[in-house]
N, C-alpha and C positions, 0 to 999 in steps of 0.2 A: 567607527562603522565604515568610513571611507577606506581605511586600511584593510579591513576584512574583505570588502568587495574587490578592491584592487588585488589582493592576494589570491582571491578565487579566480579572477580573470587571468592573472598571470599563470596560475596553476593549470587552468583549462588550456590556455595557449601552449604551455609546455607539453601537456599530454598530447595535444593534436600534432605538434611538431615532432614529437617522439614517434607517434604512430606513422606519420608521413615518411619519416626517415627509415623506419623499420620496413615499410612496404617497398621502398625504392631498391633497385638492384645494387648490390654491393660490388665494388670492383674486384676482379679476379687478379690475384697476385701470382706471379711466376718469376723465375729467374733464368738468366741465360747461362749456358755452359761457358767455360773459359774459351777464348779464341783458340782455334786449332794451332795457330802459330803465334808465338810470343812476338811482341814488338821488341826488336833488339838491334843493337849496334855493336859491332865487334871492334876491339882495339887493335886487332892483328888481322892481316889479310890471310888468305889460304896458304900463301907461300911462307907465312911466318913473319913478314915485315910489319913493323908498327904502322898504324894508320892514325896520324895526328890531327886530321882535319875535323871540323864540326860535322856532326851527323845527327839525323833525326829519322826515326822510323815510326810509322803510325799504322794502326789497324782499326777498321770500323767495328763498333760494338752493337749499338741499338739506337732506335729513334728516340731522340731526347724529349719528344712531346709527352711520352707516357712511361718514362723510366728514369732511374737514377743509377749511376755506375760508380764502382769503387775498386781500388787496387786490391789484387789478391796475391800478386807475386812481384817481388823486386829482388833481382840477383845482380850484384855488382862484383866484378872481378878485376884485378889489376890496379886497384886504387891504392897508390903509394903515398900520396900527399895531398895537400890542399889544392894544388894546381889541377888535380885529376877530378874534374867536375862532371858527374853523370847524374841522371835522374829519370824518374818515371812520373807521369801524371796523366790524368784523365781530363779531356776537354771536349767541348762541342765544336764540331766542324761548322763554320759559319755558312759554307756553301751547301752542304747536304742536310744540316740540322741533326746529324747523328753524333752520339758519343763516340769518342775514339781514344784508344790507349796510345800513349807516346813514350818512346824511349829516346833519350837524348844524351849526347856527350859533347863536351865543349872542345874548342880548338886547343891543340897542344897536349892532349891526353891520349894515352894508349890503353886506357881502361875500357872495359866492356860492360854492357848492361842489358838485362833481359827483363821484360815487364809483361804482366797480364792482368786482366780485370774481369769482373762479372757485373751484371746489371740486374736490378729488381724492376720488373715490368708490371704495370697494371693495365687491365683492359676492361 
């Protein structure tokens, strides 16, 4: 008998919780367009000379409070060996609180990398 009453109480609570959730506003999901400019670092200067130093380029994407971002483009050129370290990643800028796309190449490489990302945003 106690199990039956307990089951009824749990069932009623589940129905009330479901009704409350159904009446609340659902978040609206949208997505951002890719950044107009890729985050990129070039292994060669405009004059054609290799650029061997460390470089990082970053572009803001969306407020991290209500979004999640992911890579949509990674293009690497001029990677000839293990010493050519390049990469793309998405991170949160600690100062602004916004997601940003990062393109990075290590010291001693003349490889190039271009990156882009999109975000899913809820409001």
